[in-house]
C-alpha positions in Angstrom: 24.9 30.5 46.2 27.8 29.5 43.9 26.9 25.8 44.2 23.3 26.5 43.2 24.5 28.6 40.2 26.9 25.8 39.1 24.1 23.2 39.4 21.8 25.3 37.3 24.5 25.8 34.7 25.4 22.1 34.7 21.6 21.2 34.3 21.3 23.7 31.4 24.3 22.2 29.7 23.0 18.6 30.1 19.7 19.6 28.7 21.2 21.4 25.8 23.4 18.4 25.0 20.4 16.1 25.2 18.4 18.3 23.0 21.2 18.6 20.4 21.6 14.8 20.4 17.9 14.4 19.9 18.2 16.7 16.8 21.0 14.6 15.2 19.9 11.9 12.8 20.8 8.3 13.4 24.0 6.9 11.9 23.8 3.6 10.2 27.3 2.0 9.9 28.3 -0.9 7.6 31.5 -2.5 8.8 33.3 -5.8 9.0 32.6 -7.7 12.2 36.4 -7.9 12.9 37.3 -4.3 12.4 38.2 -2.6 15.7 38.8 0.9 14.2 35.4 0.9 12.7 33.9 0.2 16.2 36.1 3.0 17.6 34.8 5.5 15.0 31.2 4.5 15.9 32.1 5.2 19.5 33.5 8.6 18.5 30.2 9.4 16.8 28.3 8.3 19.9 30.5 10.5 22.2 29.7 13.5 19.9 26.0 13.0 20.4 24.9 10.7 17.5 22.8 7.6 17.9 24.6 4.9 16.0 23.5 1.5 14.7 26.3 -0.8 13.5 25.7 -3.4 10.9 28.3 -6.2 10.5 28.4 -7.1 6.8 30.4 -9.6 4.8 31.3 -7.2 2.0 31.8 -3.5 3.0 32.8 -2.7 -0.5 29.4 -4.0 -1.9 27.5 -1.7 0.6 29.6 1.3 -0.4 28.9 0.7 -4.1 25.2 0.1 -3.3 25.1 3.6 -1.7 27.0 5.2 -4.7 30.3 6.0 -3.1 33.1 5.5 -5.6 35.7 2.9 -4.8 38.4 5.6 -5.2 37.1 7.1 -1.9 37.1 3.9 0.0 37.8 3.7 3.7 37.1 0.6 6.0 33.6 1.3 6.7 30.6 3.1 5.2 27.7 5.0 7.0 24.5 6.8 6.2 23.4 9.8 8.1 20.7 12.4 7.2 20.6 11.3 3.7 24.4 11.5 3.1 27.0 8.7 2.7 29.9 8.9 5.1 33.0 6.9 4.0 35.8 6.2 6.4 37.1 8.0 9.4 35.3 11.3 9.0 35.3 13.4 12.2 31.9 14.0 13.8 32.5 17.8 13.7 32.6 17.5 9.8 29.5 15.4 9.7 27.7 18.0 11.9 28.9 20.8 9.6 27.6 18.8 6.6 24.2 18.4 8.2 24.0 22.2 9.0 25.2 23.3 5.5 23.3 20.6 3.6 25.2 20.9 0.3 24.0 19.1 -2.7 26.4 16.1 -2.6 26.5 12.4 -2.1 28.5 12.8 1.2 31.9 12.9 2.8 34.9 10.7 2.6 38.2 10.0 4.2 40.0 7.6 1.9 42.2 5.0 3.3 42.8 4.9 7.1 45.0 7.9 8.1 46.7 7.8 11.5 45.2 10.4 13.8 41.7 10.3 12.3 38.8 9.3 14.6 39.1 5.6 15.3 42.7 5.6 14.2 44.2 7.5 17.1 47.9 7.6 17.0 50.9 9.2 18.7 52.2 9.9 15.3 49.2 11.5 13.4 49.3 12.5 9.7 47.6 15.3 7.9 44.5 14.1 6.1 41.7 15.6 4.0 38.0 15.2 4.2 36.4 15.2 0.8 32.9 16.4 -0.2 31.9 13.8 -2.8 29.4 14.7 -5.6 27.1 12.2 -7.1 29.2 12.1 -10.3 32.2 10.9 -8.2 34.1 14.2 -8.3 35.1 15.8 -5.0 36.3 19.0 -3.4 38.1 19.5 -0.2 35.6 19.9 2.7 38.2 20.0 5.5 41.8 19.5 6.3 43.0 18.0 9.6 
């Protein structure tokens, strides 16, 4: 009886995870072909249920500017998901929160490449801030990690 209950629970969890992933919009990532941490961030997003398409581009900064993200917020890759621009190593949990709350904003940014952020895993992580960037380039703190 316990095996049957565990099987039903596992099936329910898998169905819930599949349904949740189906509800998440696709992530379009613009990155350098040689950047390993960008690929690790894309893997992090996949592991959290997002479908991810990576685009290797010659000039990531040009893509960032095309999408309206200020240079001051620059990370090493730029992504678009659900109508928002995601700059740098933003955790999937913050992207999911953004998609639930749907604030009026350009998107989220983690400037630079902080050790310990998704894709920049480290035994010596540093605190970092996820910023909610407005269309005028101003920002407020969205999350602290």
